[in-house]
C-alpha positions as CSV (number, residue, x, y, z in Angstrom):
1,M,-10.1,31.1,36.3
2,K,-6.8,30.9,34.3
3,P,-7.3,30.4,30.5
4,M,-6.1,27.1,29.0
5,L,-2.9,27.1,27.3
6,P,-2.9,27.0,23.5
7,M,-2.9,23.5,22.1
8,E,-2.1,21.8,18.7
9,K,-4.9,22.3,16.2
10,Y,-6.7,19.2,14.9
11,F,-9.2,19.3,12.0
12,G,-10.8,17.0,9.4
13,K,-14.1,15.0,10.0
14,L,-13.1,11.5,10.3
15,E,-15.7,8.7,11.0
16,L,-14.9,5.3,12.5
17,V,-16.0,2.4,10.1
18,Y,-14.4,-0.5,11.9
19,E,-12.4,-1.6,14.9
20,F,-10.0,-4.5,14.7
21,Y,-9.2,-6.3,18.0
22,G,-7.1,-9.3,16.5
23,A,-4.2,-9.0,13.9
24,M,-2.9,-5.8,12.6
25,P,-4.4,-4.8,9.2
26,T,-2.5,-3.1,6.4
27,G,-4.7,-2.9,3.4
28,V,-8.2,-1.9,2.6
29,S,-10.2,-1.7,-0.7
30,V,-13.9,-0.8,-1.3
31,S,-15.5,-2.3,-4.4
32,E,-17.8,-0.5,-6.8
33,T,-20.8,-2.1,-4.8
34,G,-19.5,-0.9,-1.6
35,R,-18.0,-4.2,-0.2
36,I,-15.0,-3.7,2.0
37,F,-12.0,-5.9,1.9
38,I,-9.1,-6.0,4.4
39,C,-5.7,-7.8,4.5
40,F,-3.6,-8.9,7.4
41,P,0.2,-9.7,6.5
42,K,1.9,-12.2,8.6
43,W,4.3,-9.9,10.6
44,G,4.2,-11.8,13.8
45,D,0.5,-11.4,14.9
46,D,-1.7,-14.4,15.1
47,V,-3.2,-14.0,11.6
48,K,-6.1,-16.5,11.2
49,F,-6.8,-15.3,7.7
50,T,-4.8,-13.0,5.6
51,V,-7.7,-11.6,3.5
52,A,-11.1,-10.8,4.8
53,E,-14.4,-9.1,4.1
54,I,-16.2,-6.8,6.6
55,V,-19.7,-8.4,6.6
56,G,-21.9,-6.5,8.9
57,D,-20.0,-6.2,12.2
58,T,-17.7,-9.3,11.6
59,L,-14.6,-10.2,9.6
60,E,-15.1,-13.2,7.2
61,P,-12.3,-14.9,5.6
62,Y,-12.3,-14.0,1.9
63,P,-12.9,-15.7,-0.5
64,S,-12.9,-18.8,1.9
65,L,-11.0,-20.0,4.8
66,K,-9.3,-22.7,2.8
67,T,-7.8,-20.2,0.4
68,N,-6.2,-18.5,3.3
69,L,-4.5,-21.6,4.7
70,G,-1.4,-21.0,2.5
71,S,0.9,-23.2,4.5
72,Q,-1.3,-26.2,4.2
73,G,-1.8,-26.3,0.5
74,N,-0.7,-25.3,-2.9
75,S,1.2,-22.0,-2.4
76,T,0.3,-20.8,-5.8
77,M,-3.4,-21.3,-5.4
78,S,-3.7,-20.1,-1.8
79,F,-2.8,-17.0,0.2
80,I,0.4,-17.0,2.2
81,S,0.9,-13.4,3.5
82,V,-1.0,-10.6,1.7
83,Q,0.1,-7.1,1.8
84,S,-2.3,-5.5,-0.5
85,V,-5.9,-5.9,-1.9
86,V,-7.3,-3.7,-4.7
87,A,-10.8,-3.8,-6.1
88,D,-10.6,-2.6,-9.8
89,G,-14.1,-1.2,-10.2
90,R,-15.2,-3.8,-12.7
91,G,-16.0,-7.0,-10.7
92,T,-12.5,-8.2,-9.6
93,L,-10.5,-8.1,-6.3
94,W,-6.8,-8.2,-6.9
95,V,-4.8,-9.8,-4.2
96,L,-1.1,-9.1,-3.9
97,D,0.6,-11.9,-2.0
98,T,4.3,-11.1,-0.7
99,A,4.7,-14.9,0.2
100,A,7.2,-13.4,2.6
101,P,5.9,-14.0,6.3
102,N,8.0,-11.8,8.7
103,F,9.8,-10.2,5.8
104,S,11.4,-13.5,4.8
105,V,12.8,-14.4,1.4
106,P,9.7,-15.0,-0.7
107,I,8.5,-18.5,-1.1
108,I,9.2,-19.4,-4.8
109,G,5.9,-19.7,-6.6
110,G,4.1,-18.2,-3.7
111,A,4.7,-14.4,-4.5
112,K,1.8,-13.6,-6.9
113,L,-1.0,-11.3,-8.1
114,V,-4.4,-13.0,-7.8
115,A,-7.7,-12.0,-9.6
116,V,-10.7,-13.0,-7.5
117,D,-14.1,-12.8,-9.2
118,L,-16.3,-10.8,-6.9
119,K,-19.6,-12.4,-8.3
120,T,-18.6,-15.9,-7.8
121,N,-16.0,-15.4,-5.0
122,T,-13.5,-17.6,-6.8
123,L,-9.9,-17.3,-8.0
124,R,-10.1,-16.4,-11.7
125,K,-6.5,-16.0,-12.6
126,V,-3.1,-16.2,-10.8
127,Y,0.1,-14.4,-12.0
128,T,3.4,-15.7,-10.6
129,F,6.8,-14.2,-11.1
130,T,10.2,-15.3,-12.2
131,E,13.3,-15.1,-10.0
132,D,14.6,-12.2,-11.9
133,V,11.4,-10.2,-11.1
134,V,10.8,-11.2,-7.5
135,L,14.4,-11.3,-6.0
136,P,15.2,-12.9,-2.7
137,T,15.1,-9.4,-1.2
138,T,11.7,-8.4,-2.8
139,Y,8.7,-7.4,-0.7
140,L,5.7,-6.8,-3.0
141,N,3.8,-3.9,-1.5
142,D,1.1,-2.3,-3.5
143,V,-0.4,-2.3,-6.9
144,R,-2.4,-0.2,-9.5
145,F,-4.1,-1.1,-12.6
146,D,-4.9,0.3,-16.1
147,F,-7.1,-1.8,-18.3
148,R,-7.0,0.8,-21.3
149,V,-3.7,-0.4,-22.6
150,G,-2.7,-3.8,-24.1
151,K,-5.2,-6.5,-24.7
152,A,-5.9,-7.2,-21.0
153,G,-4.4,-4.2,-19.3
154,Y,-1.3,-3.7,-17.1
155,A,-0.4,-3.8,-13.4
156,Y,2.2,-1.7,-11.7
157,I,3.6,-3.1,-8.3
158,T,6.0,-1.5,-5.9
159,D,9.0,-3.5,-4.4
160,S,9.6,-1.9,-1.0
161,S,12.6,-4.0,-0.1
162,S,14.5,-3.2,3.0
163,K,17.6,-5.1,2.0
164,G,17.7,-4.9,-1.8
165,P,16.9,-2.6,-4.8
166,G,13.4,-0.9,-4.9
167,A,11.6,-1.0,-8.1
168,I,8.4,-0.7,-10.0
169,I,7.3,-4.2,-11.4
170,V,5.3,-3.9,-14.5
171,V,3.0,-6.9,-15.4
172,N,1.3,-7.4,-18.7
173,L,-2.0,-9.0,-17.7
174,E,-2.5,-10.6,-21.1
175,N,0.3,-13.1,-20.7
176,G,1.7,-12.5,-17.2
177,D,5.0,-11.1,-18.6
178,A,6.6,-9.1,-15.8
179,F,9.7,-7.0,-15.5
180,R,11.4,-4.6,-13.2
181,R,11.8,-0.9,-13.9
182,L,13.6,1.9,-12.0
183,N,15.6,-0.9,-10.4
184,G,17.6,0.6,-7.6
185,V,17.4,4.2,-8.7
186,N,17.3,7.2,-6.4
187,S,13.5,7.6,-6.7
188,T,12.6,4.1,-5.8
189,S,15.2,3.8,-3.0
190,P,15.1,5.0,0.7
191,D,16.3,8.7,1.1
192,P,19.7,8.1,2.9
193,Y,19.2,11.4,4.7
194,F,15.8,10.8,6.0
195,L,15.3,10.6,9.7
196,P,11.7,9.8,10.5
197,K,10.0,11.1,13.6
198,V,6.7,9.6,14.7
199,E,4.8,10.7,18.0
200,G,7.8,12.9,18.7
201,E,10.3,10.1,18.6
202,I,12.9,9.0,16.0
203,L,11.7,5.8,14.3
204,M,14.4,3.1,13.9
205,N,14.9,-0.5,14.1
206,R,15.6,-1.3,17.8
207,N,16.3,-5.0,18.5
208,K,15.9,-7.0,21.6
209,D,19.6,-7.3,22.0
210,G,20.0,-3.5,22.2
211,S,21.3,-3.0,18.6
212,T,19.8,-0.5,16.3
213,S,19.7,0.3,12.6
214,P,18.1,3.0,10.4
215,F,14.5,2.5,9.1
216,R,14.9,1.9,5.5
217,L,12.1,0.8,3.1
218,A,12.1,1.3,-0.7
219,S,9.3,2.3,-3.1
220,D,6.0,1.8,-1.4
221,G,3.0,4.2,-2.0
222,I,1.7,4.0,-5.6
223,A,-1.2,5.8,-7.4
224,I,-2.2,6.1,-11.0
225,S,-3.8,9.1,-12.8
226,P,-7.4,8.9,-13.9
227,D,-6.4,8.6,-17.6
228,G,-3.7,5.9,-16.7
229,K,-0.9,7.9,-18.2
230,V,1.1,8.8,-15.1
231,L,2.2,6.7,-12.3
232,F,3.0,8.4,-8.9
233,Y,5.1,6.7,-6.3
234,C,7.2,7.2,-3.3
235,P,9.6,5.3,-1.0
236,L,8.5,4.7,2.5
237,S,11.6,6.1,3.9
238,S,11.3,9.4,2.3
239,R,9.1,12.5,2.2
240,H,9.4,13.0,-1.6
241,L,6.9,12.3,-4.4
242,Y,7.9,11.1,-7.8
243,S,6.0,10.4,-11.1
244,I,6.7,8.7,-14.4
245,S,4.9,8.1,-17.7
246,T,3.4,4.7,-17.8
247,E,4.1,4.5,-21.5
248,A,7.8,4.8,-20.7
249,L,7.6,2.2,-17.9
250,R,6.1,-0.3,-20.4
251,D,8.6,0.5,-23.1
252,R,11.4,-2.0,-22.6
253,T,13.4,-0.5,-25.4
254,I,14.3,2.3,-22.9
255,P,17.1,1.1,-20.6
256,D,16.7,1.8,-16.8
257,T,19.8,3.9,-17.2
258,D,17.8,6.3,-19.5
259,L,14.4,5.8,-17.8
260,R,15.5,7.4,-14.6
261,Y,15.9,10.7,-16.4
262,Q,12.0,10.7,-17.3
263,V,11.1,10.6,-13.6
264,E,9.4,13.9,-12.4
265,Y,9.9,15.3,-8.9
266,W,6.9,16.8,-7.3
267,G,8.5,18.0,-4.0
268,E,7.9,17.1,-0.4
269,K,4.5,15.8,0.6
270,G,5.4,14.2,3.9
271,A,6.3,10.6,4.6
272,S,3.6,8.4,3.2
273,D,2.7,4.8,3.3
274,G,-0.4,4.5,1.1
275,M,-1.7,6.7,-1.7
276,I,-4.5,6.8,-3.9
277,T,-6.0,9.1,-6.8
278,G,-9.5,10.3,-7.3
279,A,-11.5,10.7,-10.5
280,K,-10.7,14.5,-10.5
281,G,-7.0,13.8,-10.6
282,N,-6.3,14.7,-7.0
283,L,-3.8,12.4,-5.1
284,Y,-4.4,11.5,-1.4
285,A,-1.4,10.5,0.7
286,G,-0.8,9.9,4.4
287,D,1.8,11.8,6.5
288,Y,2.7,9.3,9.2
289,E,5.1,11.8,10.9
290,N,2.4,14.3,11.5
291,N,-0.9,12.2,11.9
292,S,-2.1,13.7,8.8
293,I,-3.7,13.2,5.3
294,R,-2.6,15.2,2.3
295,K,-4.3,16.1,-0.9
296,I,-2.1,16.9,-3.8
297,L,-3.9,18.8,-6.7
298,P,-3.1,18.2,-10.3
299,N,-1.1,21.5,-10.4
300,G,1.1,20.3,-7.6
301,I,-0.5,22.4,-4.7
302,M,-0.6,20.4,-1.6
303,E,-3.0,20.8,1.4
304,T,-3.5,19.0,4.5
305,I,-7.2,17.8,4.7
306,A,-7.0,15.9,8.1
307,H,-4.9,16.2,11.2
308,D,-6.0,14.0,13.9
309,P,-4.4,12.2,16.9
310,R,-6.2,9.1,15.9
311,I,-4.3,8.9,12.6
312,L,-1.5,6.8,14.2
313,W,0.2,5.6,11.1
314,P,-2.1,6.1,8.0
315,D,-1.3,2.9,5.9
316,T,-3.6,2.1,2.9
317,F,-6.2,4.3,1.3
318,S,-9.2,3.4,-0.8
319,I,-12.0,5.6,-2.3
320,G,-15.4,4.1,-2.3
321,P,-18.3,4.7,-4.6
322,D,-19.9,6.8,-1.7
323,Q,-17.1,9.3,-2.3
324,Y,-15.5,8.7,1.1
325,L,-11.7,8.2,1.4
326,Y,-11.1,5.1,3.6
327,V,-7.8,4.7,5.5
328,I,-6.4,1.9,7.6
329,V,-4.8,3.2,10.8
330,N,-2.5,0.5,12.3
331,Q,0.2,2.0,14.7
332,L,2.8,0.3,12.6
333,H,5.6,2.4,14.3
334,R,4.6,1.0,17.7
335,Q,5.6,-2.7,16.7
336,A,8.1,-4.5,18.8
337,R,10.9,-4.3,16.2
338,F,11.0,-0.6,16.7
339,H,11.1,-0.7,20.5
340,Y,13.7,-3.3,21.8
341,G,11.1,-6.2,21.4
342,K,8.4,-4.4,23.4
343,D,5.0,-4.2,21.5
344,L,3.5,-0.7,22.2
345,R,0.4,-1.0,19.9
346,Q,-2.9,-0.5,21.7
347,K,-5.9,-2.3,20.2
348,P,-8.1,-1.6,18.5
349,Y,-6.6,-0.7,15.1
350,S,-9.1,1.2,12.9
351,L,-10.6,1.7,9.6
352,L,-11.5,5.5,9.2
353,R,-13.3,7.5,6.5
354,M,-13.9,11.0,5.5
355,K,-16.0,12.6,2.8
356,I,-13.9,13.9,-0.1
357,D,-16.7,14.3,-2.8
358,E,-14.7,12.5,-5.3
359,F,-15.2,9.2,-7.0
360,P,-12.1,6.7,-7.3
361,A,-10.0,7.2,-10.5
362,P,-11.2,4.8,-13.2
363,T,-9.1,1.9,-14.4
364,F,-11.1,1.4,-17.8
365,S,-12.9,3.5,-20.4
């Protein structure tokens, strides 16, 4: 009997948490009590509710179906198209609403950051943005928090625009004052020399009419150090990892022309969508080109902790109180817009997890 030919090595113990047979999910967050929240942006699928909670083996609209019917009510007090949900470890689920279905120009007053009280399941506070913060090209992507600075803490949001400048949007949670930082600089912009290859094929925009264009998305992945002093980020169209002092980001006396020189470069970590930090200071990031999950130690050493054929585009990460790393896998690269209008995604999409023996990074003292 002839021996089998050598095959690619796969490793990392991944467990299936949930299968999605409806709309494609992007975001996941696990609260300090173990509740799991998911979001579904409106990218063309039939999205019945854009934020949900996994309750048993079902998806329930969260906090209510009415709140999720953004087109039928007040765009400020209801969800339109949510890209990210983040539980902050102290009783609040933060909902980042792009208000940009199908990557359209954001609906004025609709792009917002919403605090939902997890005890009462009600909207507690809504932060909207002025037109010099959320531009016509803006796509609000992901958000991280630090409640140890200022009177009510700060939020940091990535603008992953495909047509305009990328940026980090800084929000003072005391008064809602928000401003753009690192606007259009190299570290928040797509790498012009990046040619993504997923499942062995070049990833690019391929339209129904046969025309093509490069895949270009700005700052996307974001993570914050356990002490809140360093913000890590990366463009989606890039393999590079960057960081900057959060104190410098908040200091508006430093102009962007000078601020860019305070950016630190950490090297290539692979092309990532989501990122998250643990309490030990380790950073976890996806590598969507290689069906992998990477761990970056505080000293900069990088290792691959999972390489699995099921990791078909690792999107958002969350670390639960059970010390598991949760990851949404959604086949984003198989969408019709990358394949001349033909949708190659195969349901179900999945929520996977793996044990990392590390708690989530704290957001408060």
